[in-house]
N, C-alpha and C positions, 0 to 999 in steps of 0.2 A: 504494500500500500504506500510506503514511503517513496518508492520510485515514481509513482504517479504524482505525489505531491511535489517532488523535485521537478518533474516535467511541467507541472502547472506553474511553479515558480519561474521556470525558464521561459514559458510562454508569456507570463506577465511582463518579464523584462523585455522580451522581443516586441511585445505590443507597445510598451512604453517607448522603446527606441523607434518603432515605426511611427508613432504619433509625433515624436520630435522631428523626424525626417519630414513628415507631412507638414508640420508647422513651419518648417524652413522654406516651404514652397509658397507660402501665403504672403499677400501684401498687407498693408496697414489696415485694410478693411476686412481682413480675414477671408479674402477670396483668393482662389488659386490663380496665379499669374498665367496668362495665356500660353506662354512658352513652356510651362511646367505641367500642363494638363495631362500629358501622357504619363509622366512620372507619378503624378498624384493618383491617376487611375491604377497604376501598378501597385502603389502602396495600399490603396483601398482593397484591392484583390488579395494582396499579401496579408492584410489585417484579417480579412474574412477567413483565409486558410488557417491563420494562427488561432483565431477564435474557435474554429471547428476542431483543431487539435487539442486546444485547452478543454473544450467541452467533452471530447472523448476521454481524456485522462481524468477529468472531474467525475464523470459518470462511472468510470472504471474504479476509481478510489471509493466512491460511495457504494458501488455494488459489492466490492470486496469487504467493506465495513459491514454491510447488511448481512453478507454471508457469515462473517465471523460472529456477528451478534446472534444469528440463528443457531449456529453450532454450539454456542455457549449455553443455550437454554436447555 
């Protein structure tokens, strides 16, 4: 179960880094600059993949916890 938690922690760091990269592509009005639209789209797709991976590991950790709770009864 701890390996899933470590993976979740890593996904959180990657998501934070992705958000910082995305914020660097914005202008003062918080809009993506026209010449950075492709990179912003790539970062949004990357964030979606990271969130899907995080969701997988979060569900796996919770399933493992549930199984262990049922075994103890």
